[in-house]
C-alpha positions as CSV (number, residue, x, y, z in Angstrom):
1,M,22.3,19.7,-19.6
2,A,19.8,21.8,-17.7
3,S,19.7,25.6,-17.4
4,L,20.6,27.2,-14.0
5,K,17.3,28.2,-13.4
6,E,15.6,24.9,-14.2
7,L,18.2,23.6,-11.4
8,K,17.6,26.3,-9.2
9,D,13.5,25.8,-9.4
10,R,14.0,21.6,-8.9
11,I,15.9,22.3,-5.8
12,A,13.6,24.6,-4.6
13,S,10.8,22.2,-5.4
14,V,12.7,19.2,-3.8
15,Q,13.5,21.5,-0.5
16,S,9.6,22.1,-0.3
17,T,8.9,18.5,-0.5
18,Q,11.3,17.8,2.0
19,K,9.8,20.3,4.4
20,I,6.5,18.3,4.1
21,T,7.7,14.7,4.4
22,K,9.8,16.2,7.5
23,A,6.3,17.6,9.2
24,M,4.4,14.5,8.4
25,Q,7.4,12.5,10.0
26,M,6.7,14.6,13.4
27,V,3.2,14.1,13.2
28,A,3.2,10.1,12.9
29,A,5.6,10.3,15.6
30,A,3.6,12.1,17.5
31,K,0.4,10.2,16.9
32,L,2.3,6.9,17.0
33,R,2.8,7.1,20.9
34,R,-0.8,7.5,21.6
35,A,-1.5,4.6,18.9
36,Q,1.0,2.2,20.4
37,E,-0.2,2.6,23.9
38,A,-3.8,2.0,22.9
39,A,-3.0,-1.3,21.0
40,E,-0.9,-2.5,24.0
41,A,-3.6,-1.4,26.1
42,S,-6.4,-3.7,24.2
43,R,-4.0,-7.0,24.1
44,P,-4.6,-8.5,27.6
45,Y,-8.1,-7.7,27.1
46,A,-8.7,-9.6,23.9
47,E,-5.9,-12.2,24.5
48,R,-7.4,-12.9,28.0
49,M,-11.3,-13.1,26.4
50,S,-9.5,-15.5,23.8
51,K,-8.5,-18.1,26.6
52,V,-11.6,-17.8,28.4
53,I,-13.6,-18.8,25.4
54,A,-11.1,-21.6,25.0
55,N,-11.4,-22.7,28.5
56,L,-15.2,-22.6,28.2
57,A,-15.1,-24.7,25.0
58,T,-13.2,-27.4,26.3
59,G,-16.0,-27.9,28.8
60,I,-18.8,-28.4,26.3
61,A,-16.5,-30.3,23.8
62,G,-18.3,-32.9,22.1
63,Q,-21.5,-32.0,23.2
64,D,-24.5,-31.3,21.3
65,G,-25.9,-27.6,21.0
66,A,-22.7,-25.8,21.0
67,P,-23.1,-22.3,19.5
68,L,-22.7,-22.1,16.0
69,L,-20.3,-19.5,16.7
70,L,-17.9,-21.8,18.4
71,A,-18.7,-25.1,16.4
72,G,-19.6,-23.7,13.2
73,N,-22.4,-24.4,10.7
74,G,-20.6,-27.8,9.5
75,R,-19.9,-26.3,6.0
76,N,-17.0,-25.0,4.7
77,E,-18.3,-23.3,1.2
78,T,-18.2,-19.6,1.7
79,H,-15.5,-17.4,3.0
80,L,-15.9,-13.5,4.1
81,L,-12.8,-11.8,4.4
82,I,-12.5,-8.8,6.3
83,V,-9.5,-6.6,5.2
84,A,-8.6,-3.6,7.7
85,T,-6.5,-1.1,6.1
86,A,-6.4,2.6,6.5
87,E,-8.0,5.3,4.8
88,R,-4.6,7.3,3.9
89,G,-1.3,6.2,1.8
90,L,2.1,7.7,2.3
91,C,2.7,4.8,4.8
92,G,5.0,2.8,3.0
93,G,3.9,-1.2,2.2
94,F,1.6,-1.1,5.3
95,N,-1.7,-1.3,3.1
96,S,0.0,-3.4,0.4
97,S,1.1,-6.0,2.8
98,I,-2.3,-6.5,4.3
99,A,-4.1,-6.2,0.8
100,R,-1.6,-9.0,-1.0
101,L,-1.6,-11.5,2.2
102,A,-5.9,-11.1,1.5
103,R,-5.5,-11.3,-2.1
104,E,-3.3,-14.6,-1.7
105,H,-5.7,-16.1,0.6
106,A,-8.8,-15.3,-1.7
107,L,-7.1,-16.9,-4.7
108,K,-6.0,-19.8,-2.9
109,L,-9.9,-20.5,-1.6
110,Q,-11.0,-20.0,-5.1
111,A,-8.6,-22.5,-6.4
112,E,-10.4,-24.8,-4.3
113,G,-13.8,-24.0,-5.4
114,K,-14.8,-22.0,-2.7
115,T,-17.1,-18.9,-2.8
116,V,-15.1,-15.6,-1.4
117,K,-16.8,-12.3,-0.2
118,I,-14.6,-9.4,0.7
119,L,-15.5,-6.5,3.0
120,C,-13.1,-4.0,3.2
121,I,-12.6,-1.5,6.0
122,G,-10.3,1.4,4.6
123,K,-10.5,2.9,1.1
124,K,-6.6,1.8,0.5
125,G,-7.2,-1.9,0.8
126,R,-10.5,-1.6,-1.2
127,D,-8.3,0.3,-4.2
128,A,-5.3,-2.5,-3.6
129,L,-7.9,-5.4,-4.2
130,K,-10.2,-3.8,-6.6
131,R,-7.7,-4.6,-9.8
132,H,-7.3,-8.5,-9.0
133,C,-10.5,-9.0,-6.4
134,G,-13.1,-6.6,-7.6
135,E,-16.2,-8.6,-8.0
136,L,-15.4,-10.2,-4.7
137,I,-15.7,-7.0,-3.1
138,I,-19.4,-6.4,-1.2
139,D,-18.7,-3.5,0.7
140,T,-16.4,-1.0,2.1
141,V,-16.5,0.6,5.7
142,D,-15.4,4.3,5.6
143,L,-13.9,5.5,8.6
144,S,-12.2,8.7,7.3
145,A,-14.4,11.3,9.1
146,E,-13.4,9.3,12.6
147,R,-10.5,11.2,14.1
148,S,-9.6,7.6,16.4
149,V,-10.9,4.3,16.2
150,R,-13.4,3.8,18.7
151,F,-15.1,0.2,19.9
152,A,-18.4,1.6,18.2
153,N,-16.8,1.4,14.7
154,A,-15.7,-2.1,15.4
155,A,-19.0,-2.9,16.9
156,D,-20.9,-2.1,13.8
157,V,-18.5,-4.4,11.6
158,G,-19.0,-7.0,14.1
159,N,-22.8,-6.8,14.3
160,R,-22.8,-6.9,10.4
161,A,-20.6,-10.1,10.3
162,L,-22.9,-11.7,12.8
163,A,-26.1,-10.9,11.0
164,M,-24.4,-12.0,7.7
165,F,-23.5,-15.2,9.6
166,E,-26.9,-15.7,10.9
167,A,-28.4,-15.2,7.4
168,G,-26.4,-17.9,5.9
169,E,-24.5,-15.7,4.0
170,F,-21.0,-17.6,4.8
171,D,-19.6,-20.0,6.7
172,I,-16.1,-18.7,7.9
173,C,-14.9,-15.3,8.3
174,T,-11.1,-14.3,8.4
175,L,-10.0,-10.9,9.5
176,F,-6.9,-9.5,8.0
177,F,-5.0,-6.9,9.6
178,S,-1.4,-5.7,10.5
179,R,0.1,-6.3,14.0
180,F,2.5,-3.8,15.5
181,H,5.7,-5.0,16.6
182,S,7.8,-1.6,16.4
183,V,8.6,1.4,14.1
184,I,10.0,-0.8,11.3
185,A,8.4,-3.9,12.2
186,Q,4.6,-4.4,11.3
187,E,3.1,-8.3,10.7
188,P,0.5,-8.9,8.0
189,T,-1.9,-11.3,10.2
190,A,-4.8,-13.5,9.3
191,K,-7.0,-14.3,12.3
192,Q,-10.1,-16.5,11.8
193,L,-13.4,-14.9,13.7
194,I,-16.0,-17.1,12.9
195,P,-16.2,-20.0,14.0
196,V,-13.7,-19.0,16.9
197,E,-10.3,-21.0,16.2
198,I,-9.3,-22.3,19.3
199,T,-5.7,-23.2,19.6
200,A,-4.0,-25.7,22.1
201,A,-2.0,-23.1,23.9
202,E,-5.1,-21.0,24.4
203,G,-7.3,-23.8,25.7
204,E,-4.3,-24.8,28.2
205,D,-3.1,-21.2,29.6
206,T,-6.1,-20.1,31.5
207,G,-4.5,-18.6,34.3
208,L,-5.1,-21.3,37.0
209,A,-3.4,-24.5,35.3
210,G,-5.2,-27.4,36.6
211,A,-8.1,-26.0,38.2
212,A,-11.6,-27.0,38.0
213,Y,-14.4,-24.6,37.1
214,D,-18.2,-24.8,37.7
215,Y,-20.0,-22.1,35.6
216,E,-23.2,-20.8,36.7
217,P,-25.2,-20.3,34.4
218,D,-23.9,-23.2,32.1
219,E,-20.9,-22.5,29.8
220,T,-23.4,-22.8,26.6
221,E,-25.2,-19.8,28.0
222,I,-22.2,-17.9,28.9
223,L,-20.7,-18.6,25.5
224,A,-23.8,-17.4,23.8
225,D,-23.4,-14.0,25.3
226,L,-19.4,-13.9,25.1
227,L,-19.1,-15.4,21.5
228,P,-20.7,-12.2,19.6
229,R,-19.0,-9.8,22.1
230,N,-15.6,-11.4,21.1
231,V,-16.1,-10.9,17.6
232,S,-16.3,-7.2,18.1
233,V,-13.6,-7.1,20.4
234,Q,-11.2,-8.8,18.3
235,I,-12.0,-6.8,15.3
236,F,-11.6,-3.6,17.5
237,S,-8.2,-4.7,18.7
238,A,-7.2,-5.2,15.1
239,L,-8.2,-1.8,14.1
240,L,-6.1,-0.4,17.2
241,E,-3.0,-2.6,16.0
242,N,-3.5,-1.2,12.7
243,A,-3.7,2.6,14.0
244,A,-0.2,1.9,15.5
245,S,1.3,0.0,12.5
246,E,0.1,2.8,10.2
247,Q,1.8,5.5,12.3
248,G,5.1,3.4,12.4
249,A,5.1,2.7,8.7
250,R,4.3,6.3,7.9
251,M,7.0,7.7,10.5
252,S,9.3,5.3,8.8
253,A,8.4,6.0,5.1
254,M,8.6,9.8,5.8
255,D,12.1,9.6,7.5
256,S,13.3,7.7,4.4
257,A,11.9,10.1,1.9
258,T,13.3,13.2,3.8
259,R,16.7,11.7,3.8
260,N,16.4,11.0,0.3
261,A,15.3,14.5,-0.4
262,G,18.3,15.8,1.5
263,E,20.5,13.5,-0.7
264,M,19.0,14.6,-4.0
265,I,19.3,18.3,-2.7
266,E,23.0,17.9,-2.3
267,K,23.4,16.0,-5.8
268,L,21.5,19.0,-7.6
269,T,23.6,21.7,-5.4
270,L,26.6,20.0,-6.3
271,T,25.4,20.1,-10.1
272,Y,24.1,23.7,-10.3
273,N,27.7,24.8,-8.5
274,R,29.5,23.1,-11.3
275,T,27.2,24.1,-14.1
276,R,27.3,27.7,-12.7
277,Q,31.4,27.7,-12.6
278,A,31.2,26.0,-16.1
279,V,29.1,29.1,-17.1
280,I,31.4,31.5,-15.5
281,T,34.5,30.3,-16.8
282,K,33.1,30.4,-20.5
283,E,32.2,33.8,-20.1
284,L,35.7,34.6,-18.9
285,I,37.3,32.9,-21.7
286,E,35.2,34.7,-24.1
287,I,36.2,38.1,-22.3
288,I,39.8,37.4,-22.6
289,S,39.7,36.3,-26.1
290,G,38.0,39.3,-27.3
291,A,40.2,41.4,-25.4
292,E,43.3,39.7,-26.8
293,A,41.7,39.8,-30.5
294,L,42.0,43.8,-30.0
């Protein structure tokens, strides 16, 4: 059984930890509001750009000379995985869930005989993937010095991916991030960036159902400008979703840690009081026994 001093020291230690987790929870709650507003504000623009590109793509479907970012280079051998995670931990399973999804995708591609390259955004993703996929990581983008996500950060990553695609270093690029739903719900998501993945819903929902469009300049020229920009926009939207998901996950994790620390303090205090009572009772028995012996 631990001594009274050991129990007292441990209670003080847990109380200090509880203060830290409570403070981190409050900070995460304050940051979450701004991050959530930024993520929700970016969704309409990113979604509308995807729908515009889908509408333009239907106009040049089957034509020769379609942009490579839309039609692809005709190969499916080398895949680039952009894995976006946080720079810091203590946010529950946020980082590990994204890394797990990316790792499973990479292993699946390797089992099919494909070549896989991984570009990490955030140190935690690199650390999580290093054990099983370390040889696949080509570089890590460190954003720890940035106080908030900026479009310039996404543009740097997007331009690098575009340069690699033009150089023939990969055929398909997929982005991994966590989509924010609520404080307790973040969904690990994989989204194909290059070539642009067009779904039936995006192609149909253009805002003006059944309308005919005449483009000036033509669709190919418009797409040549929109498609490279779309890569950076989608990465920026994913980073904003990640920022909100990270703060939501950290807030939830620190709330659980604070409550667990409170329960531990209660148990340790109860043990401390019982041990102290037992020591006092033992001393009283020794005094009474000594008095009776006299």
